[in-house]
DRENDO-1510 file (C-alpha; in Angstrom, 1 decimal, always signed):
<recs>
REC; n; res; u; v; w
REC; 1; MET; +0.0; +0.0; +0.0 .
REC; 2; LYS; +1.4; +3.4; -1.0 .
REC; 3; LYS; +2.2; +5.8; +1.9 .
REC; 4; TYR; +0.4; +9.1; +1.9 .
REC; 5; ASP; +1.8; +12.0; +0.0 .
REC; 6; PHE; +0.0; +14.8; +1.8 .
REC; 7; MET; +0.3; +18.4; +0.6 .
REC; 8; GLN; +2.4; +20.5; +3.0 .
REC; 9; TRP; +0.7; +23.3; +5.1 .
REC; 10; THR; +2.6; +26.0; +3.2 .
REC; 11; ASN; +0.6; +25.1; +0.0 .
REC; 12; PHE; -2.8; +25.6; +1.6 .
REC; 13; LYS; -3.3; +29.1; +0.2 .
REC; 14; HIS; -7.1; +28.6; +0.0 .
REC; 15; ALA; -7.3; +27.6; +3.7 .
REC; 16; ILE; -5.2; +30.6; +4.7 .
REC; 17; GLN; -7.7; +32.9; +2.8 .
REC; 18; ILE; -10.6; +31.3; +4.6 .
REC; 19; LEU; -8.8; +31.6; +8.0 .
REC; 20; PHE; -8.1; +35.3; +7.2 .
REC; 21; LEU; -11.8; +35.9; +6.5 .
REC; 22; THR; -12.7; +34.1; +9.8 .
REC; 23; PHE; -10.1; +36.1; +11.8 .
REC; 24; LEU; -11.4; +39.4; +10.2 .
REC; 25; ALA; -14.9; +38.5; +11.3 .
REC; 26; ILE; -13.8; +37.4; +14.7 .
REC; 27; GLY; -11.9; +40.6; +15.3 .
REC; 28; CYS; -15.2; +42.6; +15.0 .
REC; 29; SER; -17.0; +40.7; +17.8 .
REC; 30; SER; -16.8; +42.0; +21.4 .
REC; 31; GLU; -18.7; +38.8; +22.6 .
REC; 32; TYR; -16.0; +36.8; +20.9 .
REC; 33; ASP; -13.2; +38.8; +22.6 .
REC; 34; ARG; -14.8; +38.3; +26.0 .
REC; 35; LYS; -15.2; +34.5; +25.5 .
REC; 36; VAL; -11.5; +34.2; +24.3 .
REC; 37; LYS; -10.3; +36.0; +27.4 .
REC; 38; GLU; -12.5; +33.8; +29.7 .
REC; 39; GLY; -11.3; +30.7; +27.9 .
REC; 40; LEU; -7.6; +31.5; +28.2 .
REC; 41; ALA; -8.0; +32.8; +31.8 .
REC; 42; SER; -9.5; +29.4; +32.8 .
REC; 43; GLN; -6.2; +27.8; +31.9 .
REC; 44; GLU; -8.2; +24.7; +30.8 .
REC; 45; GLU; -6.5; +22.7; +28.1 .
REC; 46; TYR; -8.4; +20.6; +25.5 .
REC; 47; PRO; -5.9; +19.1; +23.1 .
REC; 48; GLU; -8.1; +16.2; +21.7 .
REC; 49; LEU; -8.9; +16.2; +18.0 .
REC; 50; ILE; -10.1; +12.9; +16.4 .
REC; 51; PHE; -8.8; +9.3; +16.1 .
REC; 52; GLY; -6.3; +9.8; +19.0 .
REC; 53; LEU; -4.7; +12.8; +17.3 .
REC; 54; GLU; -4.0; +15.8; +19.6 .
REC; 55; MET; -2.8; +19.4; +19.3 .
REC; 56; GLY; +0.9; +19.5; +20.2 .
REC; 57; GLN; +1.8; +16.4; +18.1 .
REC; 58; THR; +4.3; +16.7; +15.3 .
REC; 59; GLN; +3.5; +16.4; +11.6 .
REC; 60; LYS; +5.4; +13.1; +11.6 .
REC; 61; GLU; +3.2; +11.8; +14.3 .
REC; 62; PHE; +0.1; +13.0; +12.4 .
REC; 63; PHE; +1.3; +11.1; +9.2 .
REC; 64; GLY; +2.1; +8.0; +11.3 .
REC; 65; ARG; -1.3; +7.9; +12.9 .
REC; 66; CYS; -3.0; +8.4; +9.5 .
REC; 67; TRP; -1.0; +5.6; +8.1 .
REC; 68; GLU; -2.1; +3.3; +10.9 .
REC; 69; LEU; -5.8; +4.4; +10.4 .
REC; 70; ASN; -5.4; +3.7; +6.6 .
REC; 71; LYS; -4.1; +0.1; +7.3 .
REC; 72; GLU; -7.1; -0.4; +9.6 .
REC; 73; GLY; -9.5; +0.7; +6.8 .
REC; 74; LEU; -10.8; +3.7; +8.7 .
REC; 75; VAL; -9.4; +6.4; +6.4 .
REC; 76; ALA; -8.3; +6.9; +2.9 .
REC; 77; GLN; -6.5; +9.5; +0.9 .
REC; 78; GLY; -8.7; +12.5; +0.2 .
REC; 79; PRO; -8.9; +14.5; -3.0 .
REC; 80; SER; -5.7; +16.0; -4.4 .
REC; 81; ASN; -3.7; +14.7; -1.4 .
REC; 82; GLN; -4.9; +17.7; +0.6 .
REC; 83; TYR; -7.0; +15.8; +3.1 .
REC; 84; VAL; -7.5; +12.5; +4.9 .
REC; 85; ARG; -11.0; +11.0; +4.1 .
REC; 86; HIS; -13.3; +9.3; +6.6 .
REC; 87; VAL; -17.0; +8.4; +6.0 .
REC; 88; LEU; -19.3; +9.2; +8.9 .
REC; 89; ASP; -22.1; +6.6; +8.9 .
REC; 90; ALA; -23.6; +3.9; +11.1 .
REC; 91; ASN; -20.2; +2.1; +11.2 .
REC; 92; SER; -18.1; +5.1; +12.0 .
REC; 93; PRO; -16.2; +5.0; +15.3 .
REC; 94; VAL; -16.1; +8.8; +15.4 .
REC; 95; TYR; -19.8; +9.8; +14.9 .
REC; 96; GLN; -22.9; +8.2; +13.5 .
REC; 97; PRO; -25.1; +10.9; +11.8 .
REC; 98; GLU; -28.7; +10.4; +10.6 .
REC; 99; LYS; -27.4; +11.0; +7.0 .
REC; 100; SER; -24.0; +9.7; +6.0 .
REC; 101; MET; -21.3; +12.3; +5.6 .
REC; 102; GLU; -17.9; +12.5; +4.0 .
REC; 103; MET; -15.4; +14.1; +6.5 .
REC; 104; LEU; -12.1; +15.3; +5.1 .
REC; 105; PHE; -9.6; +16.5; +7.6 .
REC; 106; TYR; -6.0; +17.7; +7.9 .
REC; 107; GLY; -3.8; +19.0; +10.7 .
REC; 108; LEU; -2.9; +22.7; +11.0 .
REC; 109; PHE; +0.8; +22.9; +11.6 .
REC; 110; ASP; +3.0; +25.8; +12.7 .
REC; 111; THR; +6.4; +26.6; +11.3 .
REC; 112; ALA; +8.0; +24.0; +13.6 .
REC; 113; ASN; +5.6; +21.4; +12.1 .
REC; 114; VAL; +3.7; +21.1; +15.4 .
REC; 115; MET; +0.0; +20.5; +15.1 .
REC; 116; ARG; -2.0; +23.5; +16.6 .
REC; 117; GLY; -5.4; +22.4; +15.3 .
REC; 118; MET; -7.3; +20.7; +12.5 .
REC; 119; ARG; -9.4; +21.7; +9.6 .
REC; 120; PHE; -12.4; +19.7; +8.3 .
REC; 121; ARG; -14.4; +19.8; +5.1 .
REC; 122; ILE; -17.7; +18.0; +5.5 .
REC; 123; SER; -20.5; +17.2; +3.0 .
REC; 124; TYR; -23.4; +14.8; +2.8 .
REC; 125; MET; -22.8; +11.5; +0.9 .
REC; 126; GLY; -25.1; +11.5; -2.2 .
REC; 127; TRP; -25.2; +15.3; -2.3 .
REC; 128; GLY; -26.9; +16.8; -5.4 .
REC; 129; PRO; -27.7; +20.5; -6.1 .
REC; 130; TRP; -31.4; +19.5; -6.5 .
REC; 131; ILE; -31.6; +17.7; -3.1 .
REC; 132; GLU; -32.9; +20.5; -0.8 .
REC; 133; ASP; -32.3; +18.8; +2.6 .
REC; 134; MET; -28.6; +18.0; +1.6 .
REC; 135; GLN; -27.6; +21.6; +1.0 .
REC; 136; SER; -24.9; +23.2; +3.2 .
REC; 137; GLU; -27.3; +25.5; +5.0 .
REC; 138; ASN; -28.9; +22.3; +6.5 .
REC; 139; LEU; -25.5; +20.6; +7.0 .
REC; 140; MET; -24.3; +23.6; +9.0 .
REC; 141; GLU; -26.6; +22.7; +11.9 .
REC; 142; SER; -25.7; +19.0; +11.6 .
REC; 143; VAL; -22.0; +19.8; +11.8 .
REC; 144; GLN; -22.5; +22.0; +14.9 .
REC; 145; THR; -24.5; +19.2; +16.5 .
REC; 146; MET; -21.7; +16.7; +15.7 .
REC; 147; MET; -19.0; +19.1; +17.2 .
REC; 148; MET; -21.1; +19.4; +20.4 .
REC; 149; ASP; -21.4; +15.7; +20.6 .
REC; 150; LEU; -17.7; +15.1; +20.0 .
REC; 151; TYR; -16.3; +17.9; +22.2 .
REC; 152; GLY; -19.1; +19.0; +24.6 .
REC; 153; GLY; -18.5; +22.2; +26.5 .
REC; 154; ASN; -20.0; +25.6; +25.7 .
REC; 155; PRO; -22.6; +26.2; +23.0 .
REC; 156; PHE; -21.9; +27.8; +19.6 .
REC; 157; PHE; -22.7; +31.4; +19.1 .
REC; 158; GLU; -22.9; +33.4; +15.9 .
REC; 159; LEU; -20.5; +36.2; +14.9 .
REC; 160; LYS; -21.8; +39.4; +13.4 .
REC; 161; LYS; -19.8; +39.0; +10.2 .
REC; 162; LYS; -20.5; +36.3; +7.7 .
REC; 163; VAL; -18.7; +34.1; +5.2 .
REC; 164; ASN; -20.4; +33.5; +1.8 .
REC; 165; GLU; -23.4; +35.4; +3.2 .
REC; 166; GLN; -23.9; +32.7; +5.8 .
REC; 167; PRO; -23.3; +33.1; +9.6 .
REC; 168; ILE; -20.0; +32.0; +11.3 .
REC; 169; ALA; -20.6; +29.9; +14.4 .
REC; 170; VAL; -17.9; +29.7; +17.1 .
REC; 171; LYS; -17.5; +27.8; +20.4 .
REC; 172; ILE; -14.7; +28.3; +22.9 .
REC; 173; ASP; -13.7; +26.0; +25.7 .
REC; 174; GLY; -10.5; +26.9; +27.5 .
REC; 175; ASN; -7.8; +27.0; +24.9 .
REC; 176; ARG; -9.8; +25.3; +22.2 .
REC; 177; GLN; -11.8; +27.3; +19.5 .
REC; 178; ILE; -14.1; +25.6; +17.0 .
REC; 179; THR; -15.3; +27.6; +14.1 .
REC; 180; VAL; -17.9; +26.3; +11.7 .
REC; 181; PHE; -19.1; +28.0; +8.4 .
REC; 182; VAL; -20.7; +27.3; +5.1 .
REC; 183; PHE; -18.1; +27.1; +2.3 .
REC; 184; ASP; -20.3; +26.5; -0.7 .
REC; 185; ASN; -23.6; +24.8; -1.6 .
REC; 186; ARG; -22.2; +21.4; -0.7 .
REC; 187; HIS; -19.5; +21.8; +2.0 .
REC; 188; VAL; -19.3; +23.1; +5.5 .
REC; 189; HIS; -15.9; +23.8; +7.0 .
REC; 190; ALA; -14.9; +23.4; +10.6 .
REC; 191; ILE; -11.6; +24.6; +12.1 .
REC; 192; ILE; -10.3; +23.7; +15.5 .
REC; 193; GLU; -7.5; +25.9; +16.8 .
REC; 194; ASP; -5.4; +26.2; +20.0 .
REC; 195; LEU; -6.0; +29.8; +21.2 .
REC; 196; ASN; -2.6; +29.8; +22.9 .
REC; 197; TYR; -1.0; +29.8; +19.5 .
REC; 198; LYS; -3.5; +31.8; +17.5 .
REC; 199; SER; -2.1; +35.2; +16.2 .
</recs>
């Protein structure tokens, strides 16, 4: 079996643009600022991501764990070598949604190749532009529900600014921030970040 040839973080121009828009929106929210201060002041640390991956691990550890998951048949290589792919269905050890979803994920690494978070791109399996209840506006709520089930903690709240004319939802627990937003008609993006390392 061929080992993954994942794209390096420095090539994720599109992800950086999305993060910039998110940061711009976040910077305009006083409620957000207050929750960040409260989260960091609590000194609570939440490093857990998925599949035993955690913030603070190296890129090498990330690749090694993904290779193990691939051998177990739990993940596959995602499109264009930019993501790891896992199907969320009744057999998923991560989450079992009512409608099957494709979950693409990849670690967010700093300049020292240490994982400081993770980005996700999620869509319904069998999506079609004509299937009303599989559009990303409906998926947005499902992804927030999934993130609450996986990570618990404080509820999501909406920021005043939007991405693609849709609201940005954020939840903050200690050092961990989870941002969810509609990317296009099909996909919802979720980003988990360690606030201790967020510029």
